RODO-2510 file (C-alpha; in nm, 4 decimals, decimal comma):
residues 94
     n   res          X          Y          Z
     1     m     0,0000     0,0000     0,0000
     2     a     0,1309     0,3460    -0,0913
     3     d     0,2445     0,5833     0,1814
     4     w     0,0306     0,8930     0,1223
     5     g    -0,2072     1,1254     0,3014
     6     f    -0,4898     1,3640     0,2260
     7     i    -0,3147     1,6754     0,3539
     8     t    -0,0103     1,8207     0,1785
     9     n     0,3140     1,8998     0,3560
    10     h     0,2187     2,2681     0,3341
    11     g    -0,0997     2,1954     0,5305
    12     l     0,0871     1,9805     0,7810
    13     i     0,3551     2,2456     0,8402
    14     l     0,0827     2,5062     0,8897
    15     a    -0,0898     2,2799     1,1448
    16     a     0,2439     2,2197     1,3218
    17     i     0,3019     2,5963     1,3387
    18     a    -0,0467     2,6390     1,4875
    19     r     0,0473     2,3942     1,7645
    20     q     0,3986     2,5303     1,8277
    21     p     0,4456     2,8808     1,6812
    22     s     0,8024     2,9093     1,8126
    23     s     0,9260     2,5779     1,6695
    24     t     1,2419     2,5676     1,4624
    25     a     1,2294     2,4633     1,0979
    26     r     1,4055     2,1427     1,1976
    27     a     1,1409     2,0627     1,4613
    28     l     0,8596     2,1445     1,2170
    29     g     1,0193     1,9215     0,9536
    30     d     1,0602     1,6394     1,2052
    31     a     0,6946     1,6732     1,3085
    32     v     0,5843     1,6350     0,9461
    33     g     0,8473     1,3806     0,8397
    34     i     1,0413     1,6011     0,5964
    35     t     1,3866     1,7558     0,5959
    36     e     1,4690     2,0904     0,7529
    37     r     1,5452     2,2276     0,4057
    38     a     1,2014     2,1211     0,2752
    39     a     1,0381     2,2738     0,5846
    40     l     1,2219     2,6035     0,5221
    41     r     1,1001     2,6064     0,1609
    42     i     0,7401     2,5490     0,2748
    43     i     0,7674     2,8169     0,5465
    44     s     0,8917     3,0588     0,2797
    45     d     0,5962     2,9670     0,0526
    46     l     0,3472     3,0186     0,3365
    47     d     0,5050     3,3539     0,4234
    48     k     0,5037     3,4770     0,0603
    49     e     0,1359     3,3831     0,0186
    50     g     0,0412     3,5625     0,3426
    51     y    -0,0641     3,2549     0,5422
    52     i     0,1976     3,3247     0,8100
    53     s     0,4155     3,6102     0,9257
    54     r     0,7521     3,5728     1,0959
    55     t     0,8935     3,7733     1,3832
    56     k     1,2499     3,7346     1,5043
    57     v     1,2692     3,6696     1,8793
    58     g     1,6372     3,6584     1,9652
    59     r     1,7877     3,4022     1,7284
    60     q     1,4596     3,2218     1,6740
    61     n     1,1542     3,2888     1,4587
    62     h     0,8052     3,3125     1,6025
    63     y     0,5277     3,2460     1,3531
    64     r     0,1797     3,3956     1,3467
    65     i    -0,0926     3,2443     1,1301
    66     n    -0,3156     3,4843     0,9408
    67     t    -0,6382     3,2890     0,9894
    68     s    -0,8508     3,5052     0,7599
    69     v    -0,6530     3,4278     0,4423
    70     p    -0,8663     3,2172     0,2044
    71     i    -0,7637     2,8601     0,1279
    72     k    -0,6001     2,8399    -0,2126
    73     d    -0,8229     2,5975    -0,4048
    74     d    -1,1131     2,5913    -0,6478
    75     f    -1,3583     2,4084    -0,4216
    76     s    -1,3919     2,6197    -0,1109
    77     d    -1,4306     2,9755     0,0044
    78     a    -1,3182     2,8860     0,3567
    79     a    -1,0394     3,0694     0,5379
    80     i    -0,7266     2,8956     0,6595
    81     g    -0,8448     2,9334     1,0212
    82     e    -1,1399     2,7042     0,9452
    83     f    -0,9032     2,4455     0,7968
    84     l    -0,6922     2,4538     1,1125
    85     l    -1,0019     2,4094     1,3306
    86     v    -1,0840     2,0919     1,1385
    87     l    -0,7335     1,9670     1,2183
    88     g    -0,7872     2,0379     1,5864
    89     a    -0,5764     2,3525     1,6137
    90     k    -0,6919     2,6259     1,8480
    91     r    -0,8130     2,9416     1,6816
    92     g    -0,5671     3,2279     1,7115
    93     k    -0,6016     3,5987     1,6538
    94     k    -0,6851     3,7213     1,3045
***
């Protein structure tokens, strides 16, 4: 049986950030099962598209999810905050 899932690595990284907004890219990658480099690429994608914003706290990044940004697909008009609620993440500030 193939090893696959319904949620992309982008969605999984976003959910991991919702759970631990001060995690390192390495920890986020480990949580999802991808490399640190792949996690950094996804974090950059999410930042460019406005799903997250990054703030430097000392030497570490702290991430904030912009829950009102619409999900990027052709089937839904839901916001990313609703997606995270489905995954069991607590709703943050908009």
